C-alpha angles and dihedrals in degrees: 000000000000091000090054091053090047092051091049092049092051091049092052092049091049090053093056116095114249118246093249098042120115120239123222127214143153125252141170121238113242103169145343115237101183139317095307106021130076137169119227142176112235113179106308094339133089109209138179114234123204108201107242127238096008137086119204123198115277116252087247089061092084129230096003098061092054091045092053090050092049090049091052091048089054092052098042113043117200110264093021122131121247136179117233121208096197120206107171146320116262129221090269092057094253122141109241110213149145108248122216127195104159087315136030100279093196091056092044091057090056093042091054096045096251096117142015128243102258099228094188091062105032093108098101096040132065094275095191092052092053095043091048090050090051091050091052091049092050092047090051091042094232122170112321089018094066083089108073107260091008129275122293106298111253093236090054091046092053092047094051091049091049092050090048092052091049091051093048091048092051092046092052093056115085108250090003092266129116121209131207118217094241090056095055099067103210142042091233093055090049090057090050090053090047091055089049090060105271091132094159087076088070095067096169096042096237095129096257127102125218099354087182088075095061 
């Protein structure tokens, strides 16, 4: 009897999906955000899908961002059905998935030079398949590879823009230091700092800084 229960238990455990396994489901395409982001209807939910294991040019990387988006629009018609091979949910709440519509769309973007293999996140995809596709695209000088060596990688582009914004923000603050109201100590001192250019202390734009200190 015990052996029967053990056999049943093992069968049930084997039937459970593993923690790292991808889940597959159907969805309907609602819109295309950019070269690696789409919006779909899955059951009763509308979800944003970040295409897994690839990184397409940002829209600000003209004209490559717009070309990647147009390419994706041509492959995924609005209202068409796609299969999602879901891997995870990212920190922005987007579903990260491989998208299939006859073929693996993520892989097709790389194969046709519209996106790069995202090396940092290749772990749950067939890394060799994506890297081989990228190599073929670069050898044929498709899309982003028409520029020798390829255009600036999207992840590098985002980082440089973020660093630039941080530098500009610091430069615009008198003395390069930001204060929090609770650090200032008095309402009067907060007004002095406001007149010196620390305008972020006036969060509601009424001309007074740190009203909480009154």
